[in-house]
N, C-alpha and C positions, 0 to 999 in steps of 0.2 A: 416653368420652362429654364432652360439657362441665358441669363441674359450675359452671362461674362464674356462668350462669344460675342456678344454685339461692343461690349467693351474694348474690347482685344481690335476691332476691325478698326474702330475711332483711335484708340493709341497708336495701328501701325497707322497709320493715315498721318500721324501726326509725327510719326516719328521716319517717315520716309526718308528726309531729309537732313537725316543725323548722322553724316560721315563726320566724325569729330577726331581730333590729333590725340595721341593716348589714350587715356581711359578718363571719362567721365561718369557722373551719377547725376540720375533725375528722380524726385520723388515724385508720387502717383495721388492727385486727390481727387474726391467725389463729394461736392459744396463742402470742401474744406476738411473732411476727414481722409487722413491718411488710410490708403488701401494697396497699397505696391510700392515697386521700386524698378527703376530702367537702368541698365548698365551697357556703360557704349565703349569699345573700344577699337580705336582705329589705328592701323599699322601699314606701313609703305616699305615693301622693303624690295629693291630693284625695281623689275617694272611691273607690280602688282601691289594694288592696295585693298585690303582687305578690312571691312568693316565687319563687328560684329555686336549684334544687340540682343540683352537676355533681358526680359523682363517677367518679374514674378507679382503677379495679382492674385488678391485674395478679396472673395466676396462671401455673403452669408445667404442663405437661403433658407429659410423656415428655419432657424438657430443652426443650420448646419453650413459650417466652413466648407469651401471652396475653393482649393489651391491651383493654379494654373502656373506653368512656364512655359514662354514660346521663346526658342531661340531661333535668329535671323542671322545669318553670314553669308555677306554678298564680295565677290571677286574681280577688283576690276583693273585696267589699267589705268595708269597716270593720268591719261586725257578723257576716263569714264567710261572706255570700251567694257560692255560685260562680257567676262569670263565664266563665272560658276556662282550658284546661289544654293544655300541651304538654310532650310527653317524645319524645324522640330515644334510641335505642340502637342500639350496632353490635355487631350480632350476627353480624353476616356482611360478606362486602366492601362492604354495602354499606348505608348506613343507613336504619334503620327509625324512620318518622313515624307519631307521632300528635297531631294540632291539632282542638281540641272549641272552639266560641264558641258561649255563648248567643244565639238568636235573642229577637226582640221575644213569641214567642208563648211562651216558658219552654222550649222545647225546645233541646236542644245538636245543632248539624252538626258533625259526626265526621268529618275524614279521615283514614283511614289508609293508611299507604304503606309496603309491604314487599315488600323485592328490585326497586325501582323500579316496581312496581305499584300504585296509587291505589284507592281505593273510599272513596266519601263515602254515611254513612247519616245518620239521626238518631235521636237520644238522649235519652229523655224522663228527666228527673234522676230516681234513684232516691232516694223520701223519706226526708228525715231525715240524707242523705250528704253529709260534709262534708269540704274539700278541706285545707291545711296549717293556714291562719289560721283557719279555724271548728273544726279539732282542739284547737288550742292555746288558741283561749277557752274551749273545753267543760271542758279541765281544769282552767282557773284559775276557771271558775264552780263545778267541783263542789267545787274546794280539795283543801287535801291531808292532811287530819285521819286517822292511822294506822286503818285498817279500813272506808275508803268504799269502797262499790263500784259503779261505774254502766257504762253501755255506750254506745260511741258507734261509727257507723257511717262508717268511711273508704273513702274513694271511691282505687282505686289507679288513677291516668291510666295507666301501662302497659297494663294487663289491660283496663282499664274496666268493670271489677267494685268489687262494695260488700263488704266486709269488715265482721263484726258483731264489735266489739272489747270486750271484757271487761276494766276497768280495776279493779284494787286496789291504794290505796293504802297500802303495806305502813311507810313511818316516813320521818324524818330521818336520814339517815347522812353523817359525814365520808369523803369519796371523796378519794384520792390522784390527781391527774392526770398527764400526761406530762410536762408544764413543770417539776416536781418542787413542785407547789401542793398544797394541799387544799382541799376546798370543801366545803360542808355545804350539800347537796341533798335534793330529795325522792324516793325509791325508789319505784316504781310497776311494776306487772307487769300486762303488757297479754296476753289470751289470745285466741283465735279462739273463739267461741262455735259449739258444737256440732262443733268438731272434734274427731277422732277421732286419739289419741294428745297429746304432749305439744308445744304448737305455740306458746308462751310465751316472750315476750322480757321481759327486765328494763331499763327504763328508767331515767334520773334525771336530773330536771328541775330547774329554778330558778324562784324564784318568780312568773316569768313563765309558765311551760311550756315553757321553751327548750331542749331537750335539753343534756346534758351528758355522758353516758356512756350506752352500752347494750350489753347482749349477750343472744349468743343462741347455742344448739349448732349445729353445722352438720358431719354428718358425723364426728363424735367430734371435732372441733376446737372452740374455744371462739371464736368471733367477736366483737369488742368494736371498738367507736368511742368515739373520746374524744375531747372538746375539746379543740384547744392553738393554738401560734402558726400562723403559715402556714411559717414554716422549719422547726418539726416537723412538720406535715402531710406537706410537700413534701421530706423526708426520704426517700434512696435505699430503694427497695424491696428485699424477700427474697425468695428463691423458695419457694414452698411448693407440691408437686406433687397437688392434691387428688385425681385420676385415680388417683395408687398407695394415696394413702388409702382410698380406696374399695375396692380389691380384695381380693377372700376367697379367702383361700386353700382349696382343694380337700383334701378326705380322701383322695382315691387319683388316681392318673393316670386322666382320661376317655379312656380308648383308644376308637378308633373304632369296634370290634365294642359296645362300653357305648353310645357315644351313639346308636347306631343302635334300640338297645333301647329301653324304657320303664324309665324308674329312680326309684325313690323315694330322698328325701334326707328327712335329718331334722335340722332347721333350728332353732336358738336367736338369739333376738331379744332385744337387750338396751333398755331401757329400754318407756318407755309407747307404743308401738305396737298398737293393740288389731287392726287389719286391713292388716299388712304385705305380705301377698302376695294376688292377683286370681284368682279361681277363673272357668277359661274352660273350654270345650269340650276342649283338651288338658293342662290341669293341673287337679289335685283336691288342695285344701289340706283338712288336719284339724289344728285348736288341740287339742295335748295340756293346755294350760293351762301356765303360770309362762314364758311367751315360747318355748315349744316346739312345734314343727310339725311335721306330717309332710306333705311335698308330693310328690304323684305326678304326673310328666312325660311325654306322650306316650303317655296312656289318651286313646283313641277313647271319649268318654262318649255313647252314642247315645242317652240320654236326660237329659242335661245339660238342668239347670235355667238354664243361661244365656239372658238378655232375647235376642230378636233385636233385630235392630238397629234404633238411633234415627235418626228424622232427621238428626243432624249427621253420620253413618255415611254418607250419601251426599251432603252438603253441600259446598259449596265454602267456603271462608276465608281469609283474608288471608296463611295461610302455605301450604295445601294448595289449590291455585288449579285445581281439577278444571272449572271453568266457562272456563277460557283457550282459546280457537282453537289456542293454541300447544300446548298442554297433549292435547287433544281429538285432533289431527290427529297428535301423536308417538305416542300410545296405539294409535290406528287402524294407522299404519305398521308398529306392534311385532307388532301382535296378529293381521297380516294377516286370512287365512282362518281362523281357530280358529273352531270350531264350539260350543264349549262355554265356560262364564267359568272350568269348571278349567285347560281349555288357555289361554285368554286370559292368565292371573294367570301359568301356568308360564314362558310365552313373555315375558311383561313381566319377569318375576324374572329369568331367563335373561339377557336384554339390559342391562336396567339393570346387571348383577353385571357387565359391562362396559364400560359405559357410561361410569359414574362411575370414570375411569381415574386421576385424581390424589388420591391419600388424603392430602387436607391435616388436619393437624394444628392447623391456627392458623384454622380456619374457626370460626366463634361456633356459628349455628342460621339455615341459608340454608332460604327459602323454596323450593317445586317448581320454580318456573318459574327463580329462579337457579342453582338447580341444574344444572338442564336445559342452559341457556347456559353455565356454566361448567364442568362437569363434574367438579366439585371437591368434595370433603366425605369423611365417613364414615358411620358407621352412622344417624347422624339423617337426613343428606341422602339415603342410600338409602330410607330408610325414609317419609320425608315424600314424597318423589319419587314411590314406587313406590305408595303411597295414593292419591295427586293420581291417577295415571295408570288404576288401576281406578276410580275412583270417576268420572272421566271416561266409564268404557265402562259405568254404570249398575251396577257391582258393589258393594256398601256395603263399605268397609274403614276400618279403623282404625290408629294407630301403637301397639304396643307397648312399656312403658319396662321393664326389667329387667337381668338378667345373663345372660352366656355366658362359657362353658370357654375359655380358650387357653391353649397350651402355654407360651408365653413371652412379657410383654410388660412395659415399662418397667423391664427389669432382674429383674423376676421371673417365676418360672416354677409352672407348672400352678395356674393362680387362675382365680375368674371376676371378669368386668369387666366393669362398666355398657355396655350395649350398649339398641338398638330395633330393631323389626324391622316387618312389614306383619300383619294379620291381614285377610282376608276371607273372607266370609260366603257360604258356598256349597253349594249340596245343602240348607241348615239346619242347617248347622255355619260355626263360625270355625274356619278353616284360616289357619296360620302360613304366611309367605314371607318368607325371610331372603334381601334379593340380596346384602348386605356380607359374610357370611360363606358365600354361595352355597347353603345348606340350614339349613333346619329340622333342629333334632336333640333329644334329652331334657336337653341340657343349657342350654338356652333355659329358664328361669326368669323367670316373670312378676309385676313388682310394679305394674303398672298399666296402663290402657287409656287412648286419649286421643283426640283431634278431630286431632291434629296441632301446635295452639299449644304455644308452648314452653314458655308457662306452666304448663298441665296436666301437659304431659311431666313436667318435671323436680319436681313435687312428690311423684310418685310414687317419687321416688328418695329420700326424705328419712329412708328405712332403712338406707341405704348409711354404711357406717362402724359399725354396730350387730349386722350380722348375721354368725353362724358358721355353718358347712354342718359339721356332726358326722359326717354317716353318707351315702354313696352306693351302692345297691345296685340290681343289673340287676333286671330283670322275670326270669329266669329262676331266681333266689332270694327273690322274693317270697313264693312259698306256703310256705316254710319261715318266715317271719316272722310273728311275731304280731300281728294287726291291732289297733287302740283298739276299745274295747269300743263294739260298736253298730255300727261298720263293716264292712263285706265287699270286698276286693279286686275289683277289675274289671281284670283282665288282660289283659283280649283288646279285640280291634278297634283296635290302636293305627293312629294315623297317619302314612303315609308321608311323606318328606323333600321337602320343596319349593322 
C-alpha cells in the first residue's frame, strides 16, 4: 500500500500557510531521517501574488525507492482573493494535473487530468475559503497573543475541498533549526474542525506568518519540516520503509482453514481514534473502551444496519472512470453472458486477478484506465479497476481500505499489511471481491470505504502504526467466549469467498 500519499497529505496541511517572500527551502524528516525537501517561491507582481511550492519526497517500500514530486501554484490578489490554482502530482507513471482559473462570473473553471484523461467542470468558490496568501494574511490579522483561537477555511488545491481549521496560538518559543541556528517564532496548533481522532499539526511561524517549522504524527513516525539553506534541503535522502512500519504482527498463524471461517479479533488502538474501523455487512465492530475493540469478520449480517449505496457508489470520477467507453467495453467482454450481478462480479474478479500481470511496487496510485492499459500495479490498482468495471455495468461498488494477513513480506513473517479491495452491492448486501489476493477471507479487516479517490482512500489509513492485534479466534470457538455486555454472537450466515 502506498503510504507516500498519506505523507503528502500531511505535508500539504503543514505547508498550506507557507506564502513566502522570494525563495526559501525546507528539509523534510521522518523521525530525524531526511526523506525530501520543499522549495517555496513567492512573487508579487502588480495585483497578483503567486506562491509556488515544490515538494520532493522519497520513501522506500520493500527495498524499492518511490519518488514523488508535488507542485502547487496559487495566484491571489494582494488581499488574498483567489484567482487561479494549479497542482501536479506524480502518483503513477503519468502526471496528474489540476488547473483552476476564475471566470468573469466568479466561478472557477477546473480541469482535472488523471492518467491522461481530462475532465472540465465548474467550481463555485466555497464561502470564506482561502489559498496560501489568504491564509497567511488571516494569521497575521489575528495576531500571535497566547490563547488566541480562531478558524480559517483552507482550500486544498489537490483534493479541491475545503478544510475548516481551528488555530490556537500557543505562544513564543525559541526553536533550534537544522543550520545550527536558533529562532524565536510563534507556536500555533492547527486542528481539523469536527474530525474524529487527533488530526492536529504544530507549526512555528515568524511575524509575517511564514512557516519556519512543522511537526505532525504519521504512522507512528514524527514527520517534521524545518526551514534551512538550499544545500541543507538538497542533502542526500535516507531510506525509510513506511510499509514495514505499517505492518501489524499477527497473534497466531492464520492457516487456510482459519481464514475460511469467521474470525473474532481483539484489537488495541493506541491514540485518539474514536472510530478506527468501519462496520460493514461482513464486519461487526464492538468498542470495549480504552481503545480496545472486538471485530468479527466473515459474519453475514442479514439484518445489517449498513446504508444502501449512495450516488457516488455508482458514479464515475477522475480515478474510477466507469463512464469511459473503453472501461464499459472491457467489462462487457469479461462478463460475457453472465446472468446475474453476482456472476458478473465473480467473472470480473477472476479475470482481473490474472490481467494485472506486473506487480509493480513503484506505482503510486493509478486510475482505472491507466491500469487497464499498463496491466501494472498492486492492490490499489486492482481495487480501483475492479470498482470501475463493476460501476460501468450498473453494479454499485466501492473501494475498501484495510489490512490483510500475509505469510511473508519485506522480511517480516505472519503479519497484517495495508491492503485494498472492492465491495459490490448485490441482492441488498455489500459483498467483498479481492482480485489482488484472488479471494476474500476473514483476514481482511476493514478500516474505511471510499469512492476510489486516493485522498479519501488514504485518510482511512491514519491508524496504521497504532494498531495491535491481540487475539484471533476461529468461529468454531466463538460460542465458548464471553460476549461484551448486551451483545449477542451471530455466527451464522457467513459469506463465501469471492
